Structure formats: structure tokens, C-alpha cells
PQR file of N, CA, C, O and H, with PARSE charges and radii, in Angstrom:
ATOM      1  N   UNK A   1      -4.195  11.736   4.528 -0.4000 1.5000
ATOM      2  CA  UNK A   1      -2.979  10.983   4.353 -0.0000 2.0000
ATOM      3  C   UNK A   1      -1.882  11.682   5.146  0.5500 1.7000
ATOM      4  O   UNK A   1      -1.815  12.910   5.208 -0.5500 1.4000
ATOM      5  N   UNK A   2      -1.016  10.853   5.758 -0.4000 1.5000
ATOM      6  CA  UNK A   2       0.100  11.409   6.510 -0.0000 2.0000
ATOM      7  C   UNK A   2       1.274  10.440   6.456  0.5500 1.7000
ATOM      8  O   UNK A   2       1.088   9.235   6.289 -0.5500 1.4000
ATOM      9  H   UNK A   2      -1.071   9.856   5.708  0.4000 1.0000
ATOM     10  N   UNK A   3       2.474  10.972   6.598 -0.4000 1.5000
ATOM     11  CA  UNK A   3       3.669  10.134   6.645 -0.0000 2.0000
ATOM     12  C   UNK A   3       3.777   9.517   8.032  0.5500 1.7000
ATOM     13  O   UNK A   3       3.437  10.151   9.031 -0.5500 1.4000
ATOM     14  H   UNK A   3       2.626  11.951   6.733  0.4000 1.0000
ATOM     15  N   UNK A   4       4.256   8.266   8.088 -0.4000 1.5000
ATOM     16  CA  UNK A   4       4.439   7.591   9.367 -0.0000 2.0000
ATOM     17  C   UNK A   4       5.831   6.975   9.420  0.5500 1.7000
ATOM     18  O   UNK A   4       6.442   6.707   8.385 -0.5500 1.4000
ATOM     19  H   UNK A   4       4.533   7.750   7.276  0.4000 1.0000
ATOM     20  N   UNK A   5       6.321   6.755  10.623 -0.4000 1.5000
ATOM     21  CA  UNK A   5       7.640   6.155  10.770 -0.0000 2.0000
ATOM     22  C   UNK A   5       7.538   4.634  10.879  0.5500 1.7000
ATOM     23  O   UNK A   5       6.443   4.073  10.919 -0.5500 1.4000
ATOM     24  H   UNK A   5       5.825   6.973  11.464  0.4000 1.0000
ATOM     25  N   UNK A   6       8.678   3.992  10.925 -0.4000 1.5000
ATOM     26  CA  UNK A   6       8.750   2.528  10.937 -0.0000 2.0000
ATOM     27  C   UNK A   6       7.994   1.918  12.117  0.5500 1.7000
ATOM     28  O   UNK A   6       7.312   0.906  11.956 -0.5500 1.4000
ATOM     29  H   UNK A   6       9.567   4.448  10.892  0.4000 1.0000
ATOM     30  N   UNK A   7       8.111   2.527  13.306 -0.4000 1.5000
ATOM     31  CA  UNK A   7       7.411   2.006  14.483 -0.0000 2.0000
ATOM     32  C   UNK A   7       5.895   2.035  14.289  0.5500 1.7000
ATOM     33  O   UNK A   7       5.193   1.101  14.674 -0.5500 1.4000
ATOM     34  H   UNK A   7       8.666   3.349  13.436  0.4000 1.0000
ATOM     35  N   UNK A   8       5.403   3.115  13.689 -0.4000 1.5000
ATOM     36  CA  UNK A   8       3.966   3.229  13.439 -0.0000 2.0000
ATOM     37  C   UNK A   8       3.522   2.206  12.398  0.5500 1.7000
ATOM     38  O   UNK A   8       2.433   1.643  12.511 -0.5500 1.4000
ATOM     39  H   UNK A   8       5.974   3.874  13.376  0.4000 1.0000
ATOM     40  N   UNK A   9       4.356   1.961  11.383 -0.4000 1.5000
ATOM     41  CA  UNK A   9       4.046   0.934  10.379 -0.0000 2.0000
ATOM     42  C   UNK A   9       3.895  -0.418  11.069  0.5500 1.7000
ATOM     43  O   UNK A   9       2.925  -1.136  10.826 -0.5500 1.4000
ATOM     44  H   UNK A   9       5.240   2.419  11.292  0.4000 1.0000
ATOM     45  N   UNK A  10       4.840  -0.760  11.916 -0.4000 1.5000
ATOM     46  CA  UNK A  10       4.783  -2.041  12.623 -0.0000 2.0000
ATOM     47  C   UNK A  10       3.528  -2.137  13.486  0.5500 1.7000
ATOM     48  O   UNK A  10       2.872  -3.179  13.513 -0.5500 1.4000
ATOM     49  H   UNK A  10       5.628  -0.177  12.113  0.4000 1.0000
ATOM     50  N   UNK A  11       3.194  -1.066  14.184 -0.4000 1.5000
ATOM     51  CA  UNK A  11       2.000  -1.061  15.030 -0.0000 2.0000
ATOM     52  C   UNK A  11       0.743  -1.273  14.194  0.5500 1.7000
ATOM     53  O   UNK A  11      -0.130  -2.060  14.559 -0.5500 1.4000
ATOM     54  H   UNK A  11       3.727  -0.220  14.162  0.4000 1.0000
ATOM     55  N   UNK A  12       0.658  -0.560  13.062 -0.4000 1.5000
ATOM     56  CA  UNK A  12      -0.512  -0.695  12.195 -0.0000 2.0000
ATOM     57  C   UNK A  12      -0.617  -2.092  11.593  0.5500 1.7000
ATOM     58  O   UNK A  12      -1.712  -2.643  11.483 -0.5500 1.4000
ATOM     59  H   UNK A  12       1.368   0.080  12.766  0.4000 1.0000
ATOM     60  N   UNK A  13       0.519  -2.665  11.204 -0.4000 1.5000
ATOM     61  CA  UNK A  13       0.507  -4.017  10.642 -0.0000 2.0000
ATOM     62  C   UNK A  13       0.034  -5.029  11.683  0.5500 1.7000
ATOM     63  O   UNK A  13      -0.685  -5.973  11.353 -0.5500 1.4000
ATOM     64  H   UNK A  13       1.409  -2.217  11.294  0.4000 1.0000
ATOM     65  N   UNK A  14       0.433  -4.835  12.924 -0.4000 1.5000
ATOM     66  CA  UNK A  14      -0.019  -5.705  14.005 -0.0000 2.0000
ATOM     67  C   UNK A  14      -1.535  -5.618  14.171  0.5500 1.7000
ATOM     68  O   UNK A  14      -2.184  -6.583  14.575 -0.5500 1.4000
ATOM     69  H   UNK A  14       1.017  -4.069  13.192  0.4000 1.0000
ATOM     70  N   UNK A  15      -2.088  -4.449  13.853 -0.4000 1.5000
ATOM     71  CA  UNK A  15      -3.540  -4.231  13.979 -0.0000 2.0000
ATOM     72  C   UNK A  15      -4.292  -4.615  12.702  0.5500 1.7000
ATOM     73  O   UNK A  15      -5.491  -4.358  12.591 -0.5500 1.4000
ATOM     74  H   UNK A  15      -1.561  -3.665  13.525  0.4000 1.0000
ATOM     75  N   UNK A  16      -3.603  -5.224  11.746 -0.4000 1.5000
ATOM     76  CA  UNK A  16      -4.271  -5.692  10.534 -0.0000 2.0000
ATOM     77  C   UNK A  16      -4.300  -4.701   9.387  0.5500 1.7000
ATOM     78  O   UNK A  16      -5.153  -4.806   8.507 -0.5500 1.4000
ATOM     79  H   UNK A  16      -2.629  -5.433  11.836  0.4000 1.0000
ATOM     80  N   UNK A  17      -3.388  -3.740   9.377 -0.4000 1.5000
ATOM     81  CA  UNK A  17      -3.354  -2.761   8.285 -0.0000 2.0000
ATOM     82  C   UNK A  17      -3.106  -3.440   6.941  0.5500 1.7000
ATOM     83  O   UNK A  17      -2.412  -4.454   6.855 -0.5500 1.4000
ATOM     84  H   UNK A  17      -2.694  -3.654  10.092  0.4000 1.0000
ATOM     85  N   UNK A  18      -3.681  -2.866   5.912 -0.4000 1.5000
ATOM     86  CA  UNK A  18      -3.514  -3.350   4.547 -0.0000 2.0000
ATOM     87  C   UNK A  18      -2.377  -2.565   3.900  0.5500 1.7000
ATOM     88  O   UNK A  18      -2.256  -1.356   4.102 -0.5500 1.4000
ATOM     89  H   UNK A  18      -4.245  -2.043   5.983  0.4000 1.0000
ATOM     90  N   UNK A  19      -1.544  -3.257   3.122 -0.4000 1.5000
ATOM     91  CA  UNK A  19      -0.439  -2.606   2.413 -0.0000 2.0000
ATOM     92  C   UNK A  19      -0.819  -2.463   0.951  0.5500 1.7000
ATOM     93  O   UNK A  19      -1.228  -3.428   0.307 -0.5500 1.4000
ATOM     94  H   UNK A  19      -1.642  -4.239   2.958  0.4000 1.0000
ATOM     95  N   UNK A  20      -0.680  -1.252   0.434 -0.4000 1.5000
ATOM     96  CA  UNK A  20      -0.973  -0.987  -0.973 -0.0000 2.0000
ATOM     97  C   UNK A  20       0.280  -0.444  -1.638  0.5500 1.7000
ATOM     98  O   UNK A  20       0.803   0.595  -1.235 -0.5500 1.4000
ATOM     99  H   UNK A  20      -0.348  -0.467   0.958  0.4000 1.0000
ATOM    100  N   UNK A  21       0.761  -1.144  -2.654 -0.4000 1.5000
ATOM    101  CA  UNK A  21       1.882  -0.689  -3.469 -0.0000 2.0000
ATOM    102  C   UNK A  21       1.297   0.046  -4.665  0.5500 1.7000
ATOM    103  O   UNK A  21       0.429  -0.486  -5.356 -0.5500 1.4000
ATOM    104  H   UNK A  21       0.337  -1.989  -2.981  0.4000 1.0000
ATOM    105  N   UNK A  22       1.762   1.254  -4.911 -0.4000 1.5000
ATOM    106  CA  UNK A  22       1.254   2.046  -6.033 -0.0000 2.0000
ATOM    107  C   UNK A  22       2.233   2.055  -7.210  0.5500 1.7000
ATOM    108  O   UNK A  22       2.157   2.918  -8.085 -0.5500 1.4000
ATOM    109  H   UNK A  22       2.468   1.686  -4.349  0.4000 1.0000
ATOM    110  N   UNK A  23       3.137   1.102  -7.220 -0.4000 1.5000
ATOM    111  CA  UNK A  23       4.096   0.969  -8.318 -0.0000 2.0000
ATOM    112  C   UNK A  23       3.393   0.545  -9.604  0.5500 1.7000
ATOM    113  O   UNK A  23       2.331  -0.074  -9.551 -0.5500 1.4000
ATOM    114  H   UNK A  23       3.198   0.402  -6.509  0.4000 1.0000
ATOM    115  N   UNK A  24       3.975   0.871 -10.763 -0.4000 1.5000
ATOM    116  CA  UNK A  24       3.446   0.330 -12.021 -0.0000 2.0000
ATOM    117  C   UNK A  24       3.511  -1.199 -11.975  0.5500 1.7000
ATOM    118  O   UNK A  24       4.358  -1.757 -11.278 -0.5500 1.4000
ATOM    119  H   UNK A  24       4.838   1.374 -10.807  0.4000 1.0000
ATOM    120  N   UNK A  25       2.627  -1.883 -12.710 -0.4000 1.5000
ATOM    121  CA  UNK A  25       2.550  -3.346 -12.653 -0.0000 2.0000
ATOM    122  C   UNK A  25       3.885  -4.077 -12.840  0.5500 1.7000
ATOM    123  O   UNK A  25       4.173  -5.020 -12.103 -0.5500 1.4000
ATOM    124  H   UNK A  25       1.938  -1.429 -13.276  0.4000 1.0000
ATOM    125  N   UNK A  26       4.694  -3.660 -13.802 -0.4000 1.5000
ATOM    126  CA  UNK A  26       5.970  -4.347 -14.051 -0.0000 2.0000
ATOM    127  C   UNK A  26       6.895  -4.235 -12.837  0.5500 1.7000
ATOM    128  O   UNK A  26       7.550  -5.208 -12.463 -0.5500 1.4000
ATOM    129  H   UNK A  26       4.460  -2.894 -14.400  0.4000 1.0000
ATOM    130  N   UNK A  27       6.946  -3.071 -12.233 -0.4000 1.5000
ATOM    131  CA  UNK A  27       7.783  -2.881 -11.051 -0.0000 2.0000
ATOM    132  C   UNK A  27       7.232  -3.657  -9.860  0.5500 1.7000
ATOM    133  O   UNK A  27       8.000  -4.190  -9.059 -0.5500 1.4000
ATOM    134  H   UNK A  27       6.414  -2.281 -12.537  0.4000 1.0000
ATOM    135  N   UNK A  28       5.918  -3.725  -9.739 -0.4000 1.5000
ATOM    136  CA  UNK A  28       5.300  -4.502  -8.663 -0.0000 2.0000
ATOM    137  C   UNK A  28       5.693  -5.967  -8.794  0.5500 1.7000
ATOM    138  O   UNK A  28       6.051  -6.607  -7.805 -0.5500 1.4000
ATOM    139  H   UNK A  28       5.294  -3.292 -10.390  0.4000 1.0000
ATOM    140  N   UNK A  29       5.628  -6.499 -10.010 -0.4000 1.5000
ATOM    141  CA  UNK A  29       5.983  -7.899 -10.243 -0.0000 2.0000
ATOM    142  C   UNK A  29       7.444  -8.162  -9.910  0.5500 1.7000
ATOM    143  O   UNK A  29       7.794  -9.234  -9.417 -0.5500 1.4000
ATOM    144  H   UNK A  29       5.337  -5.979 -10.813  0.4000 1.0000
ATOM    145  N   UNK A  30       8.298  -7.170 -10.183 -0.4000 1.5000
ATOM    146  CA  UNK A  30       9.726  -7.310  -9.936 -0.0000 2.0000
ATOM    147  C   UNK A  30      10.042  -7.378  -8.443  0.5500 1.7000
ATOM    148  O   UNK A  30      10.810  -8.228  -7.991 -0.5500 1.4000
ATOM    149  H   UNK A  30       8.013  -6.299 -10.583  0.4000 1.0000
ATOM    150  N   UNK A  31       9.436  -6.469  -7.696 -0.4000 1.5000
ATOM    151  CA  UNK A  31       9.737  -6.404  -6.273 -0.0000 2.0000
ATOM    152  C   UNK A  31       8.630  -5.659  -5.534  0.5500 1.7000
ATOM    153  O   UNK A  31       8.355  -4.494  -5.825 -0.5500 1.4000
ATOM    154  H   UNK A  31       8.812  -5.779  -8.063  0.4000 1.0000
ATOM    155  N   UNK A  32       8.002  -6.330  -4.585 -0.4000 1.5000
ATOM    156  CA  UNK A  32       6.980  -5.688  -3.765 -0.0000 2.0000
ATOM    157  C   UNK A  32       7.020  -6.252  -2.350  0.5500 1.7000
ATOM    158  O   UNK A  32       7.598  -7.312  -2.108 -0.5500 1.4000
ATOM    159  H   UNK A  32       8.226  -7.276  -4.349  0.4000 1.0000
ATOM    160  N   UNK A  33       6.415  -5.551  -1.447 -0.4000 1.5000
ATOM    161  CA  UNK A  33       6.357  -5.997  -0.060 -0.0000 2.0000
ATOM    162  C   UNK A  33       5.468  -7.234   0.035  0.5500 1.7000
ATOM    163  O   UNK A  33       4.444  -7.308  -0.645 -0.5500 1.4000
ATOM    164  H   UNK A  33       5.946  -4.690  -1.644  0.4000 1.0000
ATOM    165  N   UNK A  34       5.841  -8.200   0.863 -0.4000 1.5000
ATOM    166  CA  UNK A  34       5.009  -9.382   1.035 -0.0000 2.0000
ATOM    167  C   UNK A  34       3.601  -8.997   1.498  0.5500 1.7000
ATOM    168  O   UNK A  34       3.437  -8.204   2.425 -0.5500 1.4000
ATOM    169  H   UNK A  34       6.672  -8.140   1.416  0.4000 1.0000
ATOM    170  N   UNK A  35       2.607  -9.558   0.850 -0.4000 1.5000
ATOM    171  CA  UNK A  35       1.223  -9.304   1.228 -0.0000 2.0000
ATOM    172  C   UNK A  35       0.651  -7.993   0.721  0.5500 1.7000
ATOM    173  O   UNK A  35      -0.496  -7.662   1.020 -0.5500 1.4000
ATOM    174  H   UNK A  35       2.741 -10.202   0.096  0.4000 1.0000
ATOM    175  N   UNK A  36       1.435  -7.242  -0.041 -0.4000 1.5000
ATOM    176  CA  UNK A  36       0.961  -5.955  -0.542 -0.0000 2.0000
ATOM    177  C   UNK A  36      -0.023  -6.145  -1.698  0.5500 1.7000
ATOM    178  O   UNK A  36       0.111  -7.059  -2.512 -0.5500 1.4000
ATOM    179  H   UNK A  36       2.367  -7.511  -0.283  0.4000 1.0000
ATOM    180  N   UNK A  37      -0.994  -5.272  -1.742 -0.4000 1.5000
ATOM    181  CA  UNK A  37      -1.979  -5.236  -2.822 -0.0000 2.0000
ATOM    182  C   UNK A  37      -1.461  -4.271  -3.875  0.5500 1.7000
ATOM    183  O   UNK A  37      -0.961  -3.199  -3.533 -0.5500 1.4000
ATOM    184  H   UNK A  37      -1.104  -4.530  -1.081  0.4000 1.0000
ATOM    185  N   UNK A  38      -1.568  -4.622  -5.128 -0.4000 1.5000
ATOM    186  CA  UNK A  38      -1.117  -3.744  -6.209 -0.0000 2.0000
ATOM    187  C   UNK A  38      -2.274  -2.884  -6.721  0.5500 1.7000
ATOM    188  O   UNK A  38      -3.258  -3.386  -7.265 -0.5500 1.4000
ATOM    189  H   UNK A  38      -1.974  -5.493  -5.406  0.4000 1.0000
ATOM    190  N   UNK A  39      -2.123  -1.580  -6.529 -0.4000 1.5000
ATOM    191  CA  UNK A  39      -3.030  -0.613  -7.150 -0.0000 2.0000
ATOM    192  C   UNK A  39      -2.133   0.494  -7.697  0.5500 1.7000
ATOM    193  O   UNK A  39      -1.763   1.405  -6.957 -0.5500 1.4000
ATOM    194  H   UNK A  39      -1.324  -1.172  -6.087  0.4000 1.0000
ATOM    195  N   UNK A  40      -1.777   0.431  -8.984 -0.4000 1.5000
ATOM    196  CA  UNK A  40      -0.887   1.438  -9.553 -0.0000 2.0000
ATOM    197  C   UNK A  40      -1.418   2.856  -9.314  0.5500 1.7000
ATOM    198  O   UNK A  40      -2.624   3.097  -9.375 -0.5500 1.4000
ATOM    199  H   UNK A  40      -2.078  -0.309  -9.586  0.4000 1.0000
ATOM    200  N   UNK A  41      -0.517   3.771  -9.045 -0.4000 1.5000
ATOM    201  CA  UNK A  41      -0.885   5.143  -8.721 -0.0000 2.0000
ATOM    202  C   UNK A  41      -1.825   5.741  -9.762  0.5500 1.7000
ATOM    203  O   UNK A  41      -2.787   6.421  -9.406 -0.5500 1.4000
ATOM    204  H   UNK A  41       0.463   3.575  -8.995  0.4000 1.0000
ATOM    205  N   UNK A  42      -1.558   5.495 -11.040 -0.4000 1.5000
ATOM    206  CA  UNK A  42      -2.399   6.059 -12.098 -0.0000 2.0000
ATOM    207  C   UNK A  42      -3.800   5.447 -12.119  0.5500 1.7000
ATOM    208  O   UNK A  42      -4.709   6.000 -12.738 -0.5500 1.4000
ATOM    209  H   UNK A  42      -0.776   4.942 -11.329  0.4000 1.0000
ATOM    210  N   UNK A  43      -3.977   4.312 -11.445 -0.4000 1.5000
ATOM    211  CA  UNK A  43      -5.285   3.641 -11.413 -0.0000 2.0000
ATOM    212  C   UNK A  43      -5.973   3.812 -10.062  0.5500 1.7000
ATOM    213  O   UNK A  43      -7.063   3.279  -9.852 -0.5500 1.4000
ATOM    214  H   UNK A  43      -3.238   3.863 -10.942  0.4000 1.0000
ATOM    215  N   UNK A  44      -5.356   4.541  -9.157 -0.4000 1.5000
ATOM    216  CA  UNK A  44      -5.893   4.701  -7.805 -0.0000 2.0000
ATOM    217  C   UNK A  44      -7.132   5.585  -7.839  0.5500 1.7000
ATOM    218  O   UNK A  44      -7.041   6.790  -8.077 -0.5500 1.4000
ATOM    219  H   UNK A  44      -4.471   4.974  -9.328  0.4000 1.0000
ATOM    220  N   UNK A  45      -8.285   4.979  -7.599 -0.4000 1.5000
ATOM    221  CA  UNK A  45      -9.544   5.721  -7.587 -0.0000 2.0000
ATOM    222  C   UNK A  45     -10.556   4.974  -6.723  0.5500 1.7000
ATOM    223  O   UNK A  45     -10.226   3.953  -6.120 -0.5500 1.4000
ATOM    224  H   UNK A  45      -8.359   4.001  -7.406  0.4000 1.0000
ATOM    225  N   UNK A  46     -11.759   5.469  -6.662 -0.4000 1.5000
ATOM    226  CA  UNK A  46     -12.803   4.865  -5.818 -0.0000 2.0000
ATOM    227  C   UNK A  46     -13.054   3.404  -6.206  0.5500 1.7000
ATOM    228  O   UNK A  46     -13.264   2.555  -5.341 -0.5500 1.4000
ATOM    229  H   UNK A  46     -12.027   6.299  -7.152  0.4000 1.0000
ATOM    230  N   UNK A  47     -13.030   3.122  -7.501 -0.4000 1.5000
ATOM    231  CA  UNK A  47     -13.310   1.755  -7.963 -0.0000 2.0000
ATOM    232  C   UNK A  47     -12.200   0.783  -7.567  0.5500 1.7000
ATOM    233  O   UNK A  47     -12.480  -0.295  -7.042 -0.5500 1.4000
ATOM    234  H   UNK A  47     -12.859   3.812  -8.204  0.4000 1.0000
ATOM    235  N   UNK A  48     -10.942   1.157  -7.816 -0.4000 1.5000
ATOM    236  CA  UNK A  48      -9.841   0.240  -7.523 -0.0000 2.0000
ATOM    237  C   UNK A  48      -9.621   0.058  -6.020  0.5500 1.7000
ATOM    238  O   UNK A  48      -9.154  -0.996  -5.587 -0.5500 1.4000
ATOM    239  H   UNK A  48     -10.715   2.033  -8.243  0.4000 1.0000
ATOM    240  N   UNK A  49      -9.948   1.056  -5.236 -0.4000 1.5000
ATOM    241  CA  UNK A  49      -9.790   0.914  -3.786 -0.0000 2.0000
ATOM    242  C   UNK A  49     -10.967   0.162  -3.171  0.5500 1.7000
ATOM    243  O   UNK A  49     -10.969  -0.109  -1.971 -0.5500 1.4000
ATOM    244  H   UNK A  49     -10.328   1.912  -5.588  0.4000 1.0000
ATOM    245  N   UNK A  50     -11.961  -0.175  -3.981 -0.4000 1.5000
ATOM    246  CA  UNK A  50     -13.103  -0.942  -3.498 -0.0000 2.0000
ATOM    247  C   UNK A  50     -12.723  -2.332  -3.010  0.5500 1.7000
ATOM    248  O   UNK A  50     -13.482  -2.960  -2.271 -0.5500 1.4000
ATOM    249  H   UNK A  50     -11.958   0.044  -4.956  0.4000 1.0000
ATOM    250  N   UNK A  51     -11.549  -2.819  -3.419 -0.4000 1.5000
ATOM    251  CA  UNK A  51     -11.091  -4.135  -2.978 -0.0000 2.0000
ATOM    252  C   UNK A  51     -10.518  -4.102  -1.560  0.5500 1.7000
ATOM    253  O   UNK A  51     -10.262  -5.151  -0.969 -0.5500 1.4000
ATOM    254  H   UNK A  51     -10.932  -2.310  -4.019  0.4000 1.0000
ATOM    255  N   UNK A  52     -10.320  -2.908  -1.019 -0.4000 1.5000
ATOM    256  CA  UNK A  52      -9.779  -2.782   0.336 -0.0000 2.0000
ATOM    257  C   UNK A  52     -10.874  -3.000   1.370  0.5500 1.7000
ATOM    258  O   UNK A  52     -12.047  -2.713   1.132 -0.5500 1.4000
ATOM    259  H   UNK A  52     -10.528  -2.056  -1.500  0.4000 1.0000
ATOM    260  N   UNK A  53     -10.467  -3.509   2.508 -0.4000 1.5000
ATOM    261  CA  UNK A  53     -11.391  -3.768   3.590 -0.0000 2.0000
ATOM    262  C   UNK A  53     -11.694  -2.469   4.340  0.5500 1.7000
ATOM    263  O   UNK A  53     -10.814  -1.879   4.967 -0.5500 1.4000
ATOM    264  H   UNK A  53      -9.514  -3.743   2.701  0.4000 1.0000
ATOM    265  N   UNK A  54     -12.933  -2.043   4.266 -0.4000 1.5000
ATOM    266  CA  UNK A  54     -13.332  -0.811   4.952 -0.0000 2.0000
ATOM    267  C   UNK A  54     -13.155  -0.971   6.454  0.5500 1.7000
ATOM    268  O   UNK A  54     -13.414  -2.038   7.011 -0.5500 1.4000
ATOM    269  H   UNK A  54     -13.648  -2.522   3.757  0.4000 1.0000
ATOM    270  N   UNK A  55     -12.719   0.083   7.091 -0.4000 1.5000
ATOM    271  CA  UNK A  55     -12.548   0.063   8.537 -0.0000 2.0000
ATOM    272  C   UNK A  55     -11.174  -0.399   8.992  0.5500 1.7000
ATOM    273  O   UNK A  55     -10.849  -0.286  10.174 -0.5500 1.4000
ATOM    274  H   UNK A  55     -12.509   0.950   6.638  0.4000 1.0000
ATOM    275  N   UNK A  56     -10.360  -0.917   8.077 -0.4000 1.5000
ATOM    276  CA  UNK A  56      -9.000  -1.323   8.409 -0.0000 2.0000
ATOM    277  C   UNK A  56      -8.028  -0.245   7.933  0.5500 1.7000
ATOM    278  O   UNK A  56      -8.240   0.347   6.875 -0.5500 1.4000
ATOM    279  H   UNK A  56     -10.624  -1.009   7.117  0.4000 1.0000
ATOM    280  N   UNK A  57      -6.965   0.018   8.696 -0.4000 1.5000
ATOM    281  CA  UNK A  57      -5.974   1.004   8.252 -0.0000 2.0000
ATOM    282  C   UNK A  57      -5.349   0.573   6.919  0.5500 1.7000
ATOM    283  O   UNK A  57      -5.280  -0.616   6.608 -0.5500 1.4000
ATOM    284  H   UNK A  57      -6.793  -0.463   9.555  0.4000 1.0000
ATOM    285  N   UNK A  58      -4.898   1.555   6.147 -0.4000 1.5000
ATOM    286  CA  UNK A  58      -4.248   1.302   4.858 -0.0000 2.0000
ATOM    287  C   UNK A  58      -2.905   2.016   4.852  0.5500 1.7000
ATOM    288  O   UNK A  58      -2.824   3.206   5.156 -0.5500 1.4000
ATOM    289  H   UNK A  58      -4.954   2.520   6.400  0.4000 1.0000
ATOM    290  N   UNK A  59      -1.862   1.289   4.507 -0.4000 1.5000
ATOM    291  CA  UNK A  59      -0.535   1.867   4.350 -0.0000 2.0000
ATOM    292  C   UNK A  59      -0.242   1.867   2.862  0.5500 1.7000
ATOM    293  O   UNK A  59      -0.166   0.807   2.242 -0.5500 1.4000
ATOM    294  H   UNK A  59      -1.928   0.323   4.260  0.4000 1.0000
ATOM    295  N   UNK A  60      -0.077   3.044   2.289 -0.4000 1.5000
ATOM    296  CA  UNK A  60       0.243   3.181   0.865 -0.0000 2.0000
ATOM    297  C   UNK A  60       1.749   3.363   0.755  0.5500 1.7000
ATOM    298  O   UNK A  60       2.341   4.197   1.441 -0.5500 1.4000
ATOM    299  H   UNK A  60      -0.138   3.905   2.793  0.4000 1.0000
ATOM    300  N   UNK A  61       2.356   2.572  -0.114 -0.4000 1.5000
ATOM    301  CA  UNK A  61       3.811   2.541  -0.216 -0.0000 2.0000
ATOM    302  C   UNK A  61       4.250   2.605  -1.666  0.5500 1.7000
ATOM    303  O   UNK A  61       3.652   1.988  -2.547 -0.5500 1.4000
ATOM    304  H   UNK A  61       1.875   1.894  -0.671  0.4000 1.0000
ATOM    305  N   UNK A  62       5.316   3.371  -1.892 -0.4000 1.5000
ATOM    306  CA  UNK A  62       5.945   3.410  -3.213 -0.0000 2.0000
ATOM    307  C   UNK A  62       7.410   3.686  -3.020  0.5500 1.7000
ATOM    308  O   UNK A  62       7.778   4.670  -2.379 -0.5500 1.4000
ATOM    309  H   UNK A  62       5.801   3.873  -1.176  0.4000 1.0000
ATOM    310  N   UNK A  63       8.251   2.840  -3.560 -0.4000 1.5000
ATOM    311  CA  UNK A  63       9.690   3.039  -3.466 -0.0000 2.0000
ATOM    312  C   UNK A  63      10.131   3.910  -4.627  0.5500 1.7000
ATOM    313  O   UNK A  63       9.755   3.666  -5.774 -0.5500 1.4000
ATOM    314  H   UNK A  63       7.953   2.040  -4.081  0.4000 1.0000
ATOM    315  N   UNK A  64      10.918   4.913  -4.331 -0.4000 1.5000
ATOM    316  CA  UNK A  64      11.460   5.800  -5.362 -0.0000 2.0000
ATOM    317  C   UNK A  64      12.917   6.038  -5.011  0.5500 1.7000
ATOM    318  O   UNK A  64      13.224   6.562  -3.940 -0.5500 1.4000
ATOM    319  H   UNK A  64      11.223   5.111  -3.400  0.4000 1.0000
ATOM    320  N   UNK A  65      13.806   5.660  -5.899 -0.4000 1.5000
ATOM    321  CA  UNK A  65      15.232   5.790  -5.599 -0.0000 2.0000
ATOM    322  C   UNK A  65      15.806   7.129  -6.030  0.5500 1.7000
ATOM    323  O   UNK A  65      17.025   7.286  -6.105 -0.5500 1.4000
ATOM    324  H   UNK A  65      13.556   5.235  -6.769  0.4000 1.0000
ATOM    325  N   UNK A  66      14.951   8.081  -6.311 -0.4000 1.5000
ATOM    326  CA  UNK A  66      15.417   9.418  -6.717 -0.0000 2.0000
ATOM    327  C   UNK A  66      15.874  10.189  -5.515  0.5500 1.7000
ATOM    328  O   UNK A  66      16.302  11.336  -5.644 -0.5500 1.4000
ATOM    329  H   UNK A  66      13.961   7.953  -6.251  0.4000 1.0000
TER
END
């Protein structure tokens, strides 16, 4: 895992990257990125990531206003 900048995010999205929001379910329902998949951080494991398309880049995102 590594941090990426906005330009890299755009490039990856153009290449079909998957967006994963790790927010708790209530926060995901309130506000999430369009097309983002919800996998709460506490539930992030081999089983829950099984819904992701293997071989495609994954961008994991979580907004924190702290």
C-alpha cells in the first residue's frame, strides 16, 4: 500500500481502478464517492475483498476530518 496524489488517482481511474471506501456503513450511506464499494475498515479481510476484481488496481479511501 502506498499514498498517491490526485493525478495518480485520475490515471488509475482511467485504467479501471476500483474505489473502496472503508468508512463505517452509516457514514458510507451518508456520503461516499460515486461508484465506490463499501468495505468497512473493521471488516476488511480476505473474504470481504473477494468481491474485488483481481488484476485491477484498487484505491482505498477514507475521509477523516481530524
